[in-house]
N, C-alpha and C positions, 0 to 999 in steps of 0.2 A: 438779814441782819440778825432774826431771836436765834439761828444757829448756830451763828458768830460769834456770841455772845453767850451760848450754852459751849464753843471750843476753848474758848478764851477760857469761863468760869476752869471748865471740868481742869483746863494746862495749871490754875494759879491754886487749884487746889489736890493736881500734885509736889505740887515742888513747896503745900504748908502753908498754903497765906489762912490764914484762920475764918477767915469771914470774906463770902464774896456776895454781892448780893444780885442778879438782879430784873432790871425793869422793864415793862413791856410801856412805851410813851405811849401807843395807843388803844392801849385796854378801856378805852372811856364807850361806854356803853347805856347811853342814853337816849339815842331812839335810834327804831331798827333795829330791835334789838337779838329778837329774831333768825334777824339773817346777819348782822355786823357778830355776832357769839360765837355765830358758825365758822364765818369765814379766822378773827384772829383762834380761833380756838385748834384750825388745819391752823398752820402755819403754829404754833407754840409747840404741838400735840409730842410732833413728829423729834423735832430736837432735844425736848427735854428726854423721853425718851434714848435721846438718845448718851444725854446725856450722862444720864442713871444709868448705863451697858456699859458707858464706856471705861467708865472709875475701878479696879482694879477695887481687888476686891483690899487691901490695905486700905484705900485712903477709900473706901465707902464704910470699914469697921472705924472712920472718927466720922463718918462727915452726916454733922444734921439737915435735913434737904427740912422745911419748910416752907410752905406755895401757900403762899393768900389771896387777897382778892380787899380793895378798898376798901367797902366793909354791907359784901357782904347780898350787895340788892340780885334779888330769885326774877325770872319772870315774870311771878307774877306779880311786883310791886308796878307794869307797866299794861299792865290790864287797856289801856287805850291806844294802846301799842307807840305812845313816845313819855316822854319824861317829863314825870305831875307837878314839881319843882316846890313839891309839896315838904311841909319841911319835917325831920325824923326828928323817933320819941323821941 
């Protein structure tokens, strides 16, 4: 699914679409972060790298890529191995 979306994004960018947003619907690691993050990174890394590689130089010069997450949760936030449910700052 991620690969298909990256291919579609590339085609849209090449045709002049000014804004493209990709969304990973399963990217919510509230439990078992150490295991699930690795699985999702494997699903995402190669398609994303291919997207950046496939963009021709003209498209790359006018393309801003922003890669972000929900709110920056790190593995240290899950010391007990589960989502704590604690409110944020």
